[in-house]
C-alpha positions in Angstrom: 0.1 0.1 -0.2 0.9 3.4 -1.0 0.5 7.1 0.1 -2.1 7.4 -2.3 -3.9 4.3 -1.7 -4.0 4.7 1.8 -5.5 8.4 1.7 -8.1 7.1 -0.8 -9.6 4.6 1.4 -9.4 7.2 4.5 -10.8 9.6 2.4 -13.7 7.3 2.4 -14.6 7.2 6.4 -16.7 9.8 6.8 -19.4 8.1 4.8 -19.4 5.1 6.1 -21.9 4.0 9.2 -20.3 1.2 11.3 -22.2 -0.6 14.5 -20.6 -1.7 17.8 -22.6 -4.6 19.0 -21.9 -5.6 22.5 -20.4 -4.8 26.0 -20.5 -1.2 26.6 -18.5 -0.4 30.3 -18.3 3.1 31.6 -14.2 3.8 32.8 -14.2 6.3 36.0 -11.0 7.5 36.7 -11.2 9.1 40.4 -8.5 11.7 40.8 -7.4 11.6 44.8 -5.1 14.1 46.1 -2.2 12.5 48.2 -1.5 15.2 50.2 -5.1 15.9 51.1 -5.9 12.2 53.0 -8.0 12.7 56.4 -8.5 10.2 59.0 -12.2 8.8 59.5 -13.7 9.7 63.0 -15.8 6.6 62.5 -13.5 4.1 61.3 -9.9 5.6 62.3 -9.0 4.2 58.5 -7.7 7.0 56.1 -10.5 8.7 54.1 -9.2 9.5 50.1 -10.0 12.7 49.0 -11.1 12.4 45.9 -10.6 16.1 44.1 -11.7 15.3 40.2 -13.4 12.7 38.1 -13.6 11.9 34.7 -15.7 9.5 32.5 -15.3 7.9 29.6 -16.7 5.1 27.3 -15.2 1.8 28.1 -14.5 -1.8 26.9 -16.8 -1.5 23.6 -17.2 2.3 23.5 -13.8 2.4 23.9 -14.1 1.2 20.0 -16.3 3.8 19.0 -14.5 6.5 20.3 -11.8 5.3 18.1 -14.0 4.7 14.9 -15.8 8.3 16.1 -11.8 9.8 16.2 -11.7 8.5 12.3 -14.9 10.2 11.6 -16.8 7.6 11.1 -20.6 7.3 11.9 -20.9 5.1 14.5 -23.7 3.3 16.1 -23.9 1.6 19.6 -25.8 -1.5 20.3 -25.7 -3.6 24.0 -27.6 -3.1 27.2 -27.0 -1.2 29.9 -28.6 -0.4 33.3 -31.1 2.5 34.4 -28.8 3.8 36.8 -26.3 6.4 37.5 -23.3 5.2 35.8 -25.9 4.6 33.0 -26.2 7.8 32.8 -23.3 8.8 32.7 -22.1 6.4 30.0 -25.0 8.1 27.9 -23.8 10.8 28.1 -20.1 10.1 27.3 -20.7 8.1 24.3 -23.3 11.3 23.1 -20.2 13.5 23.4 -18.1 11.5 21.2 -21.2 11.5 18.3 -22.1 8.5 19.1 -26.0 7.6 18.0 -27.4 5.6 21.5 -30.8 5.0 19.9 -29.5 1.4 19.7 -29.0 1.0 23.5 -31.0 -1.0 25.3 -31.6 0.7 29.3 -33.1 -1.6 32.3 -34.1 -1.5 35.4 -32.9 -5.1 36.1 -29.3 -5.0 34.8 -26.5 -2.5 36.3 -24.0 -0.6 33.9 -21.0 -2.8 33.8 -18.1 0.1 35.1 -14.3 0.1 36.2 -13.7 2.7 38.6 -10.1 3.6 38.9 -8.7 5.4 42.2 -5.7 7.2 40.6 -3.3 8.5 44.0 -1.8 11.4 43.0 1.6 12.9 44.4 2.8 16.7 45.2 5.1 16.4 42.4 2.2 15.7 39.8 3.0 12.0 39.6 -0.1 9.2 40.1 -0.3 5.7 40.8 -3.3 3.2 40.1 -4.8 1.5 43.4 -7.1 -1.2 43.0 -9.9 -1.1 40.2 -13.4 -1.5 41.5 -15.5 -3.5 39.3 -19.0 -3.5 39.0 -20.6 -6.2 36.7 -23.4 -8.0 36.2 -23.2 -11.6 37.4 -26.8 -13.4 36.5 -27.5 -14.4 32.9 -29.2 -11.6 30.1 -32.5 -12.6 30.0 -34.1 -13.5 27.1 -36.4 -11.0 26.4 -33.1 -8.6 26.9 -31.6 -11.0 24.3 -34.7 -10.3 22.0 -34.6 -6.4 22.3 -30.8 -6.9 21.2 -31.5 -8.9 18.5 -34.7 -7.1 16.8 -32.6 -3.7 17.1 -29.8 -5.6 15.3 -32.2 -6.8 12.5 -33.7 -2.9 12.5 -30.6 -1.4 12.2 -28.1 -4.0 9.5 -29.7 -2.3 6.2 -28.4 1.0 6.9 -25.2 -0.5 8.2 -21.7 -0.9 6.1 -19.9 -3.0 9.2 -20.5 -4.3 12.4 -18.2 -4.7 15.1 -18.5 -7.3 17.5 -17.1 -6.5 21.0 -17.2 -9.6 24.0 -15.4 -8.2 27.0 -17.5 -10.3 30.1 -15.6 -13.4 30.8 -18.6 -14.8 32.5 -20.6 -17.1 30.0 -24.0 -15.6 29.0 -24.1 -12.6 31.4 -23.0 -9.7 28.9 -24.5 -9.0 25.5 -22.8 -11.5 23.5 -24.6 -14.3 24.4 -25.0 -18.2 23.1 -27.8 -17.3 21.1 -26.7 -13.4 20.3 -23.6 -15.4 18.8 -25.3 -17.5 16.7 -27.7 -15.0 15.2 -24.7 -12.9 15.0 -23.2 -15.5 12.2 -26.9 -16.2 10.8 -27.5 -12.3 9.5 -23.5 -11.8 8.3 -24.7 -14.6 5.6 -27.6 -13.1 5.1 -25.9 -9.8 4.6 -22.7 -11.1 2.6 -21.6 -7.2 1.7 -22.0 -5.9 5.2 -18.2 -6.5 7.3 -18.5 -8.5 10.0 -15.6 -8.2 13.1 -15.6 -10.0 16.3 -13.4 -9.4 19.2 -13.8 -11.6 22.4 -11.5 -12.0 25.5 -12.6 -15.9 26.3 -14.6 -17.3 23.0 -13.4 -16.3 20.1 -13.4 -20.3 18.4 -17.3 -20.0 18.9 -18.1 -17.4 16.2 -18.4 -18.8 12.9 -19.2 -16.6 9.8 -17.4 -13.2 10.8 -14.1 -12.3 10.6 -11.8 -12.4 13.8 -9.7 -10.1 15.5 -7.6 -12.1 18.1 -4.3 -11.5 19.6 -2.1 -14.6 20.2 -2.8 -15.6 23.8 -6.8 -15.6 22.7 -6.5 -17.3 19.8 -4.3 -20.3 21.7 -6.5 -20.7 24.0 -9.5 -21.2 21.9 -7.5 -23.5 19.8 -4.9 -25.5 22.3 -5.8 -29.0 23.4 -6.6 -29.0 27.3 -4.1 -29.3 29.5 -1.7 -27.7 27.2 -1.7 -24.1 28.0 1.6 -23.7 29.3 2.6 -22.5 25.7 0.2 -19.0 26.2 2.6 -17.1 27.6 5.6 -17.9 25.5 3.4 -16.5 22.4 1.9 -12.6 23.4 4.1 -11.1 21.3 6.0 -13.3 19.0 5.6 -15.1 15.7 5.3 -18.1 17.1 4.6 -21.3 15.2 1.8 -22.2 17.6 0.3 -18.7 17.2 0.1 -19.2 13.8 -1.3 -22.3 13.4 -3.8 -21.6 16.3 -4.7 -18.3 13.1 -4.7 -21.0 10.7 -7.1 -23.2 12.7 -9.4 -20.1 13.5 -9.9 -19.2 9.8 -10.8 -22.4 9.4 -13.5 -22.3 11.6 -14.7 -19.2 10.7 -14.7 -19.6 7.2 -14.2 -15.5 7.5 -10.4 -13.8 7.5 -8.9 -13.5 10.8 -6.1 -10.6 11.9 -4.3 -12.3 14.4 -2.4 -9.0 15.9 0.8 -10.2 17.7 2.4 -6.5 19.2 5.1 -5.5 17.7 5.1 -8.3 15.3 2.7 -7.0 13.6 -0.6 -8.8 12.4 -0.8 -12.5 10.6 -3.6 -12.4 8.1 -5.1 -15.5 6.8 -7.5 -15.8 4.3 -8.3 -17.5 0.9 -4.9 -15.8 -0.4 -3.5 -17.9 2.7 -1.2 -16.2 5.0 0.6 -12.3 5.1 2.1 -10.9 7.8 2.0 -7.0 7.8 4.8 -5.5 10.3 3.9 -3.3 12.5 4.5 0.3 12.8 8.3 0.9 14.4 7.5 2.9 17.5 10.3 4.3 20.0 10.2 5.9 23.0 8.1 5.1 26.3 4.5 3.4 24.9 0.9 2.7 26.5 -0.1 0.0 25.0 -4.4 0.8 27.0 -6.7 0.6 24.1 -4.0 -0.5 21.3 -6.6 -3.3 20.6 -9.5 -1.2 20.1 -7.8 1.2 17.7 -6.4 -1.6 15.6 -9.9 -3.1 15.4 -11.1 0.4 14.4 -8.7 1.0 12.0 -9.7 -2.7 10.8 -12.9 -2.5 10.0 -13.3 0.9 9.0 -10.5 0.0 5.9 -12.8 -3.5 5.1 -16.2 -1.0 4.6 -13.8 1.1 3.0 -13.0 -1.2 0.4 -9.7 -2.2 1.3 -8.4 -5.8 1.3 -7.2 -7.8 4.1 -3.5 -6.9 4.0 -4.5 -3.3 3.9 -6.8 -3.4 6.4 -4.3 -4.9 8.5 -2.1 -2.0 7.8 -4.7 0.9 8.7 -4.7 -1.2 12.0 -1.2 -1.4 13.0 -1.2 2.5 11.8 -4.0 3.3 14.5 -2.0 1.3 17.0 1.1 2.9 16.5 -0.7 6.7 17.0 -2.2 5.7 20.2 0.5 3.8 22.3 2.4 7.2 21.9 -0.2 8.9 23.8 0.7 8.1 27.3 -1.7 7.9 30.6 -5.1 7.8 28.5 -7.2 5.2 26.4 -5.9 7.1 23.0 -7.5 7.5 19.5 -5.9 7.9 16.4 -7.7 10.6 14.0 -7.2 10.4 10.0 -4.8 13.0 9.8 -2.3 11.4 12.1 -2.7 8.3 10.5 -1.4 9.6 7.4 1.0 11.4 9.4 2.1 8.0 11.1 2.5 6.7 7.4 4.7 9.3 6.0 7.1 9.6 9.1 7.4 5.4 9.4 10.8 4.1 9.6 
């Protein structure tokens, strides 16, 4: 891919309509001023003093933020609670320009929330304390599945691509339940012109008829025989034969292209043309990899919807990730201008 080809692909992004389906979390950051600490009269314990609260969309919401930074038109589809966290999440999504009309709000579910306390010292340095998680611990009710699937079917005729973000590790407690996953495959077959790409922390090997974006560990976990998990740590960011074999196996199962992300080693693409290895963009200096996978997903899906080949889409994903990992201390995003600049500056 050359600069003119990349520019032509990126120029199509503002005309794209992409739906993000899955688990929307609220990321709530509590900035604690250490110097202001008090001792509670009731308990005798130190009482942290929060001086700032910052909220942003997390999990599937991180994908929507990246898509919006690329000027893609975005719809959100998921299930959140009728609670304060849900209010904050809706406001954060709207602030980035996401259409939230597809989100199902229910009083019998909580809005998944990661609360991240950051202890700030007098010199301005911050240290993250233990995270506080709010999640649904029971399966998604069948009528909530009905609501999700009805809205998915109604939105698909106007959509160019669907990103499936399966974040929750507990089976069937998130939005992408077994039933929803099966229907996604059926709809992907029914709408062959719509790009479907799935990302899943625990169940990437169960998707069929959609494109997949696993990392090496997820791919190995999905394909390794039981009892062979010891091979997993060695393949985190290297092009190992085991990781590549897992990518090929996932392609065989899903029947659609697989984008196996390999950290600093780039992306291995498996499709009808075989294996293509797309190198990562070299990055020097400090990096922060939080959210890099979501930036990669946004770049891949948008490029595919814009007519890119699978290897070209992988390159777009690598460029987006290279931009975001340079943004230290925050879950970064990449604009189209930044992606172009990254391509021109690459080593």
